[in-house]
N, C-alpha and C positions, 0 to 999 in steps of 0.2 A: 540596526534593527534586529529585534528578536523574532524568530519564527518558531512556533511550537507545532510539533507533529503529534497527531492522535491517530489511533486505529479503533479498536473496540471500545465503545463507551456504553455500558449497559449495567443493569443490576446483576452482576456476574454470579454472586454467591446464591442468588435465588433462581438462577437459570438452570436449564437442563445440562449445561456444560460448565460447572463451576471451576474446572481446571484451566479454562481458557484465560490467557493472560491479557488483561486490559484494565480499563479504568472504571471503577464504580461510579454511578451517576452522582451520588452524594460527594464523592471525591472530585468529580468534574466541577460541580458547583463551587466547592471550596477553592479549587484552583482558579476558577474564574474570579472569585472574590479576591484572591491573592494577587492575581495579575492586574486587576482593576485598580488596586491600591498602589501599585508600583509602576505601571506602564500606561500607555495610551493606546487603545485598540485602533488599528487602521484597516482599511479595506484593500483589496487587490487593486482596485482602480487607483487608489491613492499611491500605492507602491509603484505601479506602472507609470503614473504621472511623474513621480519623483525620479524615475530612471530615464524616461524618454523626454521629459520637458523640464526637468530640474525643479519641480514643485517641492515645496518644503513640507516635510512630515513633522508632526508634533514631537516633542521631547519624549525619549524612551518609547518608541513605537513598538507594538507587538502585533504580529499577524498570526491568526489561528488557521491551521491546515489539518484536513482530515482525509486519510487515505482509504482507498479500496471500495467505497460505495456501499457501506453496510446500511441495512434498514435501521440499525441503532441510531444512525445519524439523523434520520427522519423522525424517529420516535422520541429520542431523548435529547439530542444535541440541538436540532433546529428550533424546537419550542423554547429551550433555555436561552439560546442566543437571541432569538426574536424578542423575548421578554426584556432582555437587557439592551437591545438596540445594537448588537454586535454582529459583524459579518464573519462568517466562517467560509473558508475555501475548501471545496469538496472535490477530490480527485477520483475519477471513476474510469474503470477499464471498459472499453466498448463491448467486449464479448459478454460481460455480465448483463448488459442491457439488451443487446440485439440477439444474442445467441442463447441466452439463459444458461451460459456456461459458468463453470466454477473456476476461480483462481486457484491454481495448484497450491499457492502459499496458504490459502485458507483450509484446503483439504488436509494439508499437513498439520496445521494447527489443531484441527479437530481429531485427527488420528492420535496425536500426542496427548490430547486431553482425554481420549476415551480408553487408551491402553495404559493401565496402571503401572505395570512393570515394563519399562521400556526395553528390557532385554528380550521380551516376547516379540516385540515389534521388529527388533533387529534380526531375530531368528527367522521370522516370517519373510523378511527381505532376503535373507540368505537363501531360503528355499526357492523363492521366485527367481533369484539371480542364477541359481544353478541350472535352470531350464534354458537360459539364453546366453550363458557364459561363452560357449564355444562359437555360437553364431556371431556374437558381437566382439569377440576377443577380449572379454573382461578379465581383469586380474582376479586372483583368489579373494574369497570373502575376508580372510585375515589381512591381506594386503590392503584391500579397500578400507577396512575398519581402521587399520593403522594410519592410513593416509588422511582420512576425513574425520576421524573422531576428535582431532585436535584443532579443527578449523571451525571458526564461528564464535558465538558469544561465550565469553570465558566462564560465565556462571552456569551455563547449561551442562548437564551430564554428558559424558562422552557418547553415550547411546543416542542422546538427543541431537548432538552436533552431527553425528554420523548420519542419522535419519534425515535431517534437514539438508545436508550437503548432497547426499545420494539422490534424494527426491527432487531437489531444486535444480541441480545443474551438473552433477558429476556423471550421470549416465546419458547415453544417447536419448534424444527426445522421444522416439518411439517406445523405447524401453521404459522411460519414466512415466509416460502417459498410461501405458498398460498396467504398470506396477501400482501407480497411485489409484487407478480405477479399482483394482482388485482389493487393495488394502482398505480403501474408503468403504467399499461395499461390504466387506467382511466385518470391519470394526465400528463403523459409524452408522451408515444407513444405505439401503438400496432403493430408497424412495427419493431420487434426486430432485424431482420437480417440487415436492413439498419442502424439502430442505432448502432449496434455492430461494423460494418465496419468503422463508423465515430469516434468511441471512442477508439478502441484498435488496437495495433500492430498485424501484421500477421507474420507467420513464415519466409517468405522471407525477410521482413523488419528486423526482429531480426538477421537473418544470415548476412545481409548487414551491420548492425551495429557492429556485432562481427568481421566481416572481416575488418571493418574500424577502429578497434582498441579499441572498447568499450568492457566492461566486462558484461556478462549476468549472473545473479544470480537467485536463487530460491525465490519465494514468496509463497511457498507451492502449493497445488493443487487447492483448492477452496476458499481460503481466509477466513477460519474459525478462531474463537478464539481457538487456539490449546489446551490451558489448559482445555477446556471444553470437549475435545474428549477422547475416550478410547485410550489405547496404540496402538491397531491395526489400529484405524482410523488415529492416528497421523502418524504411519508408512506409511500408504497409501499416506497421504499428502506429506511426504518427499521423499519417493521412486519415486513417479510420477514426482516430480520436477527434480530428478537426471536424469531421462530419457530425459526430455526436454533439460537439459544442454548438454547432450551427443549429442542430435540431432542438436544443433546449433554449435557444435564444441568447446565447452568450455572445458578447461583443468581440469580434475578431481582433480588435485593436487592444484588447486586454487579455488575450488568450495566454494560458499558463499550462505548464506541464510539471508533473512530479514523476521522476523516473522510478519505475519499479525496482525495489531493493536499493534504491539510490544509485543504480548502476548505469553508466553511460561511457561513451568514448568519443573521440574526435568526430567520428562519423555521425553520432547522435547529435552532437552540438551543431554541426554543419547543417544537418537536415532540419533540426528545430528552428534554426535561423532562417533557412529557405522557406519554411512553412509559416513564418511570421509568428511563432511563439514569442511572446514578449518576456516571459519570466520562466525559469526552470529551477526546480528544487531537488536537492540531493538529500542524503541522510548524514552527511558530514556534520559533526557537532561543532558549531562556532557561531559567533554573531554574523549576520548578513550585513556587510558594509557596502551599501549601495554606491554605485558610480566609482568604486574602487575594485569591485569584483565583477567578473563576467555575470551579467544578469541571468544567464542560462545555467549558472552553477552555484546558486545560492544555498548556503547550509541551513540546517534546522536543528533545534533542540528537541529532545523527546519529552513527552509529558512527565516522564519519571525524573527529569532533571529539575522539577519544581515541586514544592510542597503540594500535597493533595488533601 
């Protein structure tokens, strides 16, 4: 089975943030045409049935997945899939819905999109780290840059790789949260409420999508690197998501999870199994071979792996 992963799908070049990396709506339509000619679309319910009851999927099955709960998915993806009679699976983090919170990964995307010279962003990070270096025992700026500028996506600039690693996982959580808050307010916006409503789905939109035939899955509670959390912290992340799925009317017998950043460990898998998640998705790039792979560790292809 082929599983395709999407994030931003919007008219990017016409938007206020043309530097955001994502898929143009016209490219999305062309890709759906391409997939329709070569694959057979399947639903999450069919996939779970194939895993749990041995039901047969059509030849060359393809499942569409959409991460992070963007309003793009309601405005552009949902209408297009509905028109074609295709189900999409949408993975949403609980805090986005209930707490009106931001996913740090998104704030980092917008920071990078708004700061033209990424060296300026690195210098601002250096300045902020200087204030807390002694308190948290941080290495020098040069040491941190040397360590993290080579980690991550190989096509990114070193400054981009450094920024992502520092703000996503390299620093203590308290330092990261405060640093991202300051940078986001300075370079992107200080009107968080308005920005949130333009970026993320709301509960009523999620319910409408569910009632329209889409599948809603878990993206944990706050989009953390799950393998860095304690067992109790991971449990809280996964239990909170179960409550969201119940609230939108998702069938617990077909519950699914997409791990933030594709990151998990043995504790994650054990908890997901205990909580009755039927299917779990990573960001590993490979075909998903059902009944030969752990159903909680299924790989996915990125939209960029296919013509657009």
